[in-house]
N, C-alpha and C positions, 0 to 999 in steps of 0.2 A: 332777697337780692340786693338788699341795700348795703353798699359798700362803704358809703360815706356818710349816711345818715342813721344815727340810732334813736329809733323811736321808742318812747315808752308805751306800755299796754294801755295807758289812758290817754284822753287828750291833753296836750300841753297848754298850760295857760299861756296866752299870746296877747300882747299889746299890738294892735295894727295901727300903722301911720300912713295916711294918704295926704298929700299935697296938691293943690291946685296950682300949677305952674303956667304963668304967662307964656313961657318959651314953648309949651307943648301945643302942638296943632291938634292932636287928637288925644284928650286925656284918658286915663284909665277909668274904668267904672268901679266906684267903691262898692256897689252891691255885689258885683262879680267877684271883687277882691274878698269879701267876707265868705261868699260861697267857696272860693278855691281854699281858703283857711279851713273851713269846716270839712271840705272834701279831703284835705290832707290829714284829718284827725286832729286839728287844733282846736282849742276852746277860746274864742275871742273874749277877753274880758274887758278891753277898753279898746275905743276906736278914736284916735287922734287925728283931726283934721287941721288944716291950715292952708296958706297960700304964699307963694313967693315969686318973685319975677323971673327968678332963675335959681338953680341949686346952689348951695354953699359949696365951694370947692372942696373944703377939708371934711365937713360933717353932714353935707346934703342938706339939713336943716340948720336954722339958725339957733345961737345959744340959748335963746329965751325958749323956743320949742323943744330943744333938747332937754332943758329943766323940766319942762311939763311932761316929756316921756319919761325921764327918770322917776319922777314923782309918780307916775302912774304904774310904772314897774314895781316900785316900793309898796305902794297902797295895795296893789293887787296880787303881789307876790308872784309876779309873772316870770316864766324861765325864758321867755323868747320874745323878740321884738321883730315884726315882719313889716317891710316897706312895700307899698303897692308901686315901686319904682325899681328901676335897675341901678344899683349901686356899683361904684367903681371898688376894686380890691382895697385900695387905700381908705376909702369912705367907711366901708364895711368895718375895717380894722380900728379906725378912729372912734367910731360910734360904739363899738364893743368896749373899747379902753374906757370910754366915758360911762357906759351904763352898767359894766361889769355883769353882762348877761349876752347870750347868743343873739346874733342879728341876722336876719335872712332877707334878701331881696326877692323880687317878683320872679326872676329866673330860678333862683335856688328853690322856691316855693313850687314853682310848676314841675321842676326836676324831682321833687320829693314826691309828688303826687304820681308822676310817671313810674318813679321807682316801686311804688306800691302796687300800681295797676298792671305792670307788665308781667305776662303768664308764659308766654312762649320763650323758647332760647333765643330766637331772633329778637323779640321785644326787649328781653333783658340786656342783650348786647348793645342794641340801640340806646338804651336808658344809660348803661355804663359808659359808653362812649361820650354821651352828652354831659354826664357827671364829670367825667375825667378831664373834657376840654373846659368845663366851667372851674374845676378844682386847680387846673395848672396855672390860671392866673391868680389864684388866691393861695398858692403853695407856700408863699412867705410867711403866712400867719403863724404857724407853729414854730418858725424856725429864725424868727428876727435876730436872736442872740447869736446865731451861727454865720450871719451874713457879712460880717466885718472882714474886710480885706486883711488887715492886720490882726492877728491873735493878741489876746492879753493873757492874764493869769488864769490858766483854766480854759483857754478857748484855742490854744494851739493844737496842731496835730489834725488827726482824721476829721474832728468835729467840723473844721472849716469846709469840708467837702460834702457834708451830709446833705445840705440844701440841694446842691447840684446832683448828688446822687439819687435824691428823691425825684427830682424832675427827669432826670434820665429813665427812671423806672416808669415814670408816668408816660412819657413819649414813647417807650417801647410797647407799654400796654394799648396806648392808642393806636399804634401802628398794627399791633396783633389783631385788635377788633376790626379795624378798617379793612384788614385782608380777609376776615371771616365774613364780614358784610359784603364785600365784594363778591365773594363766593356765592352768597345768598343771592345777591343782585343778578348775578349770571344764571343761577337756577331759575329765578323767577322770569327772567328774559327767555329762557328755554320754553318754559311753561306757556308764556305768552304766543311764542312762535307756533307752538304745537296748536294753540286754540286758533290761531290766524289761519294754519294750514287747515285745520277742520272747520274753519269759517264760523266757529262759535262766538257770537258776539258777547262782549263783556260790558256789564253794567255796574258802575261804581256808585255807592251812596256816599255823599260828602255833605257837610253842613256844621253849622256851629255847634260847639259841644253841648250836650244834653238836649239836642233838639228832637230826639227819639229815633236815630237812624237804627240802632239796634233792635228796638223794639218793632220797627217796620221790617226789618231784615228777618227776625225771628218769626213774626207772622206770615210774611211772604214765603220763606222757604222752610218753615217748621223746624227750625233749629233752635238750639239753646244757647246762644251767645250771651255772655253775662250783661245783665241789664240792672242799672240803679238810677235813681234820681239824684245823680251827682256829675260833676264836671269830670271829664276824661275817664268814664266807665269804661269805654273800649279803647284800647291801644293797639292790639295786634289784629292784623287784617284776617278776615274770615271770608272763605269763598265757598258758594254752593251752587249747584246746578238747578235750573227750574224750568220746566215746561210751560211755555206761553201760547195759549190758543193763538192761532194765525201767524205764530212766529217759529215755534220749535224750541230747541234747548237754547238757554241763556244762562252765562255765569254771572251770578250776582256777588259784589264784594263789598263787604262792610269795612269802612276805614276809621282811622282816628279823628276825633272831633277836633275843629279848629277852634281858635280863640284869638282875641285881639292882641296884635303885637306878639304872636307866638315867636319865642326866641329864635334867632337864626340858626344856633347850633343845635336846636331840637329839629328845626325843618332839615337841616343837613343830616342829622343823625337818622331821622325817620324818613330819608329820601326813599330807600329801598320799599317801605311801606306805601309811601305816597305815590310811587310809581304806579301803583295798581289803578289809582285815579287819573294819573297822567296819559296812560295807555288805554283807558277805557274806550268803548264804541259810543257810550252814552253815559253821561253823568246825571244822577239824580240828586239835585240840590235840596236836601230835606231842611225845611224851615220850621221853628216853632211860630205857628200862626198866632198863639195867644201872647207871645212875648212882647213887652212894651217897646222894647228896642229892636223890633223885627228887621226895620230896613237897615240899621246900623249892622246888624248881625250879618245880613245878606252881604253887605258891602264889605265887611271884614274877611268872610269867606272868600269872595271874589278877588281879594287881594292876595290871599295865600295861593290860590288857584293859578293867579298870574305869576307868583313867585316859583311854582313848579311846571309852569309852562303848560297848564291845563285849561287857560280861560278860553281857548278857541274851540274847545270841544262841544259837540251838540249837548245841550243841557235841558233838562226837563225839571222845573221847579215843583217840589212836592210840600204843600203847606199842611203840616201834621197837627194834630191836637185841635181840630175843628169843634171837638165836642166841648171845648173850654170857650168857644166864642158864643156870643149871643146870636142867635139865628144861624149858627153855622152848619152848613150842610155839604156833603160830598158832592164834588162836581168837577168838570173838566173845562178849563179856559182854553180856547183857541185863537190863533192869530188870523189875519185877514185871509190866508189861503186854506184856512180849516186845520192846520197843524196843530196838536196839542202843545201848548207852552206851560202849562201848570195843572196840577190836580190838587185838590182840596180833600183831605181825608183824616180819619182818626186811626192810627195803627193799633192804639190800645184797645179801642172798642170794635175793630174789625169792620170799620165803615169806609166804604170807597176804594177797598183794595182792588175790586174788579175793574174800576174806573182806571186806576194805575196801570194794571196788566194791559188794558186796551190801548191806553196812551203809549206805553212802552212799545207795544207791538207796532203801533203806527209809526213811531220815531225811529225804530231799527231798521236798517236796510235788509231787505231779503226777498226772494222770489219764491212763489208756491207753484207746486204741480197739482192741479185739479183734473183727474183723470179717470177714465173707465178702463180698468185692466181686465183682460181676459186670461186666466191661469189654468193650466193643467193640474190633475190631480199630483203630479210630481214636482210641483212648484210651492210644495207646503212650507219650506224653509222661508220663501219670500213672504208667503201669506202670513206665517207667524212674526216676521220681522215688522211687517206693516201693522199688524195688530199690536205688537208691544210699543210702537211709536204712536198709537193711538190715532192712526192715519185713516182708518176705515170708516166711511160715512154709510155705507150700504153693502149688503153682500147677497147675491143671488147663485144658485146652482141650477144649470140647464139639465136636459135629460141625458146630455152625453157625460156628464160629470164635470164639465168645464165650470170654472168659477168666475163670476163676474164681479168685480170690486169697484166700487166708487171710492177713491182715495183723495185725501187733500193733506199735503205735507210739504215741508221746505225742500227745495229742489235739491240742495246739497245733500240732504239725508237720502232722498230718493236715489240720486245718482250713486251713492256710496252702497246702497243696498243692491242696485242692479249690477253694480261692478263686483260685489261679493258673491251674487248668484250666477254670474257669468251670462246674464241675460242683457238683450237690448230692448229699449222701449219700442220700437217698431214690430218686434216679435211678438209682444204682450198685446199690443193694439191690434195686430193683424189675425190674431187666433180666431 
């Protein structure tokens, strides 16, 4: 799918640059930066660090640091320099001119990873939209010689309009993709309305990238969503139905992982996907319990949830990977009212999943029918439907052939069955 990134079959040798800036209130994590590069298929050969009070207006780094980067590029024969910061289009061009090699900033790096991971048609559209929006600010790069208002020898004629022609093509493509994504958005909204009408609760898994959401999703729903120990393994939302004891049918949705300072154009492009989280009945905030910066990751996810207006939804914390903790054991943490607020488990080792389902059932709204029903022999369709929903706790048949069933199931399911069979509850109880 990659429209703007041509990746070789082997890892590109890359020099990484990370500066500590006094002007930054929340600096980027250099370890996470290296993981991102490796996830993109890069081969980090040098890691250059430094500090400045503020970025250099023209080159982002100072001239001395630029010489150090140039030396590292030459000695390691690197093909690419990646900055753990967002560069302006002019800074990117100026650095490339000095280093004589490709330069990529943090947003471009994340876009490249997204381009590799997108699998569905919707996911590819979202990635292309984000790439085009990013590219539109950098389109000047290949056409600087055509931007002159007055043509010189060899520069007069149609060449003067080439850059504007390119920009117009990009704008038209952006509008076309936005229109298609709007259609996807409407389809998703229709699906959500249908679920609301059927009163099927939706549970969305959210969390920092690589927290183990997809492993948990696969284990719970017995699915085969792509899982890998890398950042942004999952981009496309996947939904599955699951029957939960004491609750009935629930829709589970696996969503894209969050990251610190997720670029705004990515949040905008993936809004159709993130709406699955914003419109959920309950959020499962999955956390890597063994991560050193666990508290920071939780805060960063909460920031993105606020950005998509999902921060006020009921949330159950899920601390995954307890098998990596010393004395880690599955458990449920409850608040003063006895309501579950956190579950500790290991999705990989299948530990504590029963506790999670119990906590989800307690946190989801729902009323149950627990009733003794008396069915005649001609009520076989209703009896079969009750059994298919695993709602029958006990069955007895008297001498007249009447069937006594003890049932327990969600009220909405029971009312739907009664309506389908043309019966009323009082008729079944009075028999």
